[in-house]
PLY file of the C-alpha trace (Angstrom):
ply
format ascii 1.0
element vertex 231
property float x
property float y
property float z
element edge 230
property int vertex1
property int vertex2
end_header
43.93 -96.73 141.18
42.58 -93.00 142.16
45.31 -90.56 142.04
46.73 -88.42 145.01
45.05 -85.14 145.48
48.59 -83.77 144.76
48.87 -85.18 141.42
45.27 -84.06 140.34
46.51 -80.24 141.34
49.46 -81.26 139.46
47.59 -82.31 136.33
45.68 -79.23 136.34
48.42 -76.63 136.93
50.22 -78.42 133.89
46.90 -78.34 131.85
46.38 -74.23 132.50
49.98 -73.87 131.60
49.79 -75.76 128.34
46.64 -73.66 127.77
48.46 -70.17 128.44
51.31 -71.35 126.00
49.55 -69.99 122.60
48.63 -66.35 124.47
52.51 -66.57 125.42
54.34 -67.44 122.24
51.75 -65.61 120.03
52.98 -61.91 121.42
56.56 -62.50 119.90
55.05 -63.84 116.60
52.93 -60.47 116.34
56.13 -58.40 116.64
58.20 -60.91 114.19
55.68 -60.44 112.05
54.87 -56.62 112.20
58.99 -56.54 111.31
58.63 -58.68 108.75
56.14 -56.65 106.92
57.93 -53.49 107.33
61.51 -55.21 106.01
59.50 -56.33 103.00
58.03 -53.23 102.45
61.36 -51.63 102.25
62.82 -54.38 99.94
59.92 -53.97 97.87
60.63 -50.37 96.89
63.95 -51.60 95.70
64.24 -53.25 91.88
67.39 -55.48 91.65
67.99 -59.02 91.55
69.55 -59.26 95.18
66.77 -57.31 97.02
63.95 -59.60 95.05
65.98 -62.76 96.32
65.58 -61.02 100.10
62.07 -60.11 99.43
61.11 -64.13 98.37
63.04 -65.54 101.76
61.19 -62.38 103.49
57.51 -63.65 102.10
58.82 -67.16 102.88
59.37 -66.40 106.44
55.89 -64.43 106.67
54.42 -68.02 105.40
55.94 -69.26 108.36
54.65 -67.29 110.44
51.43 -67.12 109.83
51.04 -70.99 109.36
52.29 -70.77 113.10
49.49 -68.57 114.16
47.02 -70.84 112.66
48.45 -73.36 114.19
47.94 -71.99 117.89
44.54 -70.91 117.03
43.58 -74.37 116.82
45.73 -75.82 119.37
44.00 -73.48 122.06
40.35 -74.58 120.56
41.86 -78.16 121.30
43.04 -77.41 124.53
39.99 -75.61 125.78
38.14 -76.15 128.97
36.21 -73.83 129.77
32.81 -74.47 131.43
30.10 -75.34 128.52
27.57 -72.62 128.34
24.57 -75.06 127.85
20.98 -74.08 126.46
18.48 -76.30 124.79
18.58 -75.78 120.82
16.89 -77.23 117.96
20.17 -78.98 115.98
18.05 -78.27 112.70
18.68 -74.17 112.90
22.86 -74.80 113.49
22.64 -77.17 110.62
20.70 -74.59 108.24
23.11 -71.75 109.56
26.29 -73.86 108.64
24.89 -75.22 105.24
24.17 -71.62 104.10
27.79 -70.31 105.65
29.54 -73.08 104.11
27.79 -73.36 100.57
30.03 -70.31 99.04
33.51 -72.01 100.04
31.94 -75.76 98.97
31.16 -74.32 95.47
34.28 -72.98 94.87
35.67 -76.32 95.46
33.02 -77.63 93.37
31.49 -79.62 96.28
27.57 -79.73 96.39
26.64 -78.88 99.51
23.25 -80.50 100.81
21.37 -81.03 103.69
18.02 -83.65 105.23
16.65 -82.35 108.06
13.50 -83.96 109.66
10.27 -81.95 110.05
10.08 -81.91 113.82
12.11 -80.51 116.29
15.92 -82.23 117.60
16.64 -80.48 120.30
19.60 -81.09 122.64
21.33 -79.39 125.51
24.78 -78.07 124.21
27.13 -75.08 124.27
26.29 -73.95 120.23
29.43 -72.08 119.81
31.71 -75.08 120.40
29.07 -77.67 118.40
29.36 -75.20 115.63
32.95 -75.33 115.92
33.03 -79.39 115.81
30.43 -79.64 112.76
32.35 -77.24 111.07
35.50 -78.56 111.78
33.50 -82.31 109.80
32.35 -80.47 106.98
35.80 -78.70 105.99
37.70 -82.40 106.43
35.05 -83.60 104.24
35.26 -80.81 101.41
39.39 -80.62 101.55
39.11 -84.42 101.10
37.17 -83.68 97.92
40.03 -82.20 95.72
38.24 -82.74 92.51
34.90 -82.05 93.74
31.97 -83.98 94.83
28.88 -83.95 97.03
28.28 -83.72 100.95
25.41 -84.49 102.50
24.66 -83.19 105.90
21.63 -85.39 107.56
20.22 -84.78 110.79
17.70 -87.36 112.65
16.65 -88.63 116.22
16.63 -92.50 117.38
16.52 -94.11 120.79
16.82 -90.69 122.70
19.93 -89.23 120.94
20.43 -86.79 117.95
22.28 -88.47 114.82
23.69 -86.10 112.81
25.91 -87.15 109.89
28.49 -85.90 107.66
28.74 -87.72 103.97
31.15 -87.25 101.45
32.07 -88.84 98.18
35.35 -88.35 98.73
38.13 -91.19 97.92
37.60 -92.57 101.42
39.78 -93.90 104.70
42.07 -96.61 104.67
40.91 -99.05 107.61
44.52 -98.72 109.26
44.02 -94.79 109.40
40.76 -94.57 110.70
41.60 -93.94 114.35
44.92 -91.88 113.62
42.92 -89.34 111.82
41.67 -88.18 115.47
45.21 -88.42 116.82
46.55 -84.85 117.50
48.78 -83.19 114.79
48.05 -86.06 112.41
46.97 -84.50 109.03
46.34 -86.08 105.45
46.20 -82.33 104.13
48.97 -80.30 103.16
49.42 -77.08 105.86
46.67 -79.03 107.55
47.39 -78.25 111.69
45.79 -82.04 112.47
43.83 -80.65 115.22
40.22 -80.16 113.02
39.06 -83.59 114.00
40.18 -84.38 117.26
39.14 -80.97 118.45
35.54 -82.12 117.15
35.87 -85.44 119.12
36.68 -83.33 122.56
34.18 -81.15 122.10
31.51 -83.83 121.42
32.43 -85.82 124.10
32.23 -82.86 126.37
28.77 -83.18 125.35
28.46 -86.56 126.69
28.29 -87.72 123.01
30.46 -89.57 120.56
31.83 -89.36 116.76
32.30 -92.61 114.28
32.91 -92.90 110.91
32.46 -95.47 108.36
34.85 -95.47 105.11
35.78 -97.56 102.89
38.68 -96.43 100.20
36.71 -95.10 96.80
33.49 -94.98 98.24
33.69 -92.36 100.46
33.41 -91.70 104.51
30.59 -91.07 106.67
30.85 -89.25 109.98
28.49 -89.74 112.65
27.87 -87.46 115.41
25.42 -88.85 118.30
24.18 -86.48 121.47
21.84 -87.06 123.79
18.25 -84.99 123.18
17.05 -83.03 125.82
0 1
1 2
2 3
3 4
4 5
5 6
6 7
7 8
8 9
9 10
10 11
11 12
12 13
13 14
14 15
15 16
16 17
17 18
18 19
19 20
20 21
21 22
22 23
23 24
24 25
25 26
26 27
27 28
28 29
29 30
30 31
31 32
32 33
33 34
34 35
35 36
36 37
37 38
38 39
39 40
40 41
41 42
42 43
43 44
44 45
45 46
46 47
47 48
48 49
49 50
50 51
51 52
52 53
53 54
54 55
55 56
56 57
57 58
58 59
59 60
60 61
61 62
62 63
63 64
64 65
65 66
66 67
67 68
68 69
69 70
70 71
71 72
72 73
73 74
74 75
75 76
76 77
77 78
78 79
79 80
80 81
81 82
82 83
83 84
84 85
85 86
86 87
87 88
88 89
89 90
90 91
91 92
92 93
93 94
94 95
95 96
96 97
97 98
98 99
99 100
100 101
101 102
102 103
103 104
104 105
105 106
106 107
107 108
108 109
109 110
110 111
111 112
112 113
113 114
114 115
115 116
116 117
117 118
118 119
119 120
120 121
121 122
122 123
123 124
124 125
125 126
126 127
127 128
128 129
129 130
130 131
131 132
132 133
133 134
134 135
135 136
136 137
137 138
138 139
139 140
140 141
141 142
142 143
143 144
144 145
145 146
146 147
147 148
148 149
149 150
150 151
151 152
152 153
153 154
154 155
155 156
156 157
157 158
158 159
159 160
160 161
161 162
162 163
163 164
164 165
165 166
166 167
167 168
168 169
169 170
170 171
171 172
172 173
173 174
174 175
175 176
176 177
177 178
178 179
179 180
180 181
181 182
182 183
183 184
184 185
185 186
186 187
187 188
188 189
189 190
190 191
191 192
192 193
193 194
194 195
195 196
196 197
197 198
198 199
199 200
200 201
201 202
202 203
203 204
204 205
205 206
206 207
207 208
208 209
209 210
210 211
211 212
212 213
213 214
214 215
215 216
216 217
217 218
218 219
219 220
220 221
221 222
222 223
223 224
224 225
225 226
226 227
227 228
228 229
229 230
């Protein structure tokens, strides 16, 4: 059954309202954060047990404010629905850029980051900024899964009119009952995670008429596969 025009307009208005929420919430949060910083400076100048306890409490509240601001930033990305800024681009350039960008962070996590790229161009019509965001979310997710280090491979190829991009890690793997759940908003197995990284990545890819799938076995790592139509 098709939606009534008024229902469609109501839904669009709801989406627009939700999209404005991060901005409306972040403004008072910024004021709260500033005043907490000023209070913390005052307590830091007084050296007694009571002030130290109050300073510790303030710092915990500051941590929660920062966590909320990080969540709002990720939420804004998730609900983003602006028009795609499409241009034809060789995906090899994006993979090379992200590999160079993330390698220092991977090394800090004792993760060996490698890439495997074809000799010929793999061109797609994409919004480069959004695709970078989607791929980076997958890279970060994979690196975080390998808490004791490991290997992370980014592999690009083309097959049957599609670009195929794989993110393969040697982490602990994902249990079968959790494989679809990880794409649900707010679900996270990472302490302090927003649970929006993977849902945002899938939403971006699907807006490009592509898809994300995963293959994983507990104890044997995980492979995420992005497919996008070739230009």
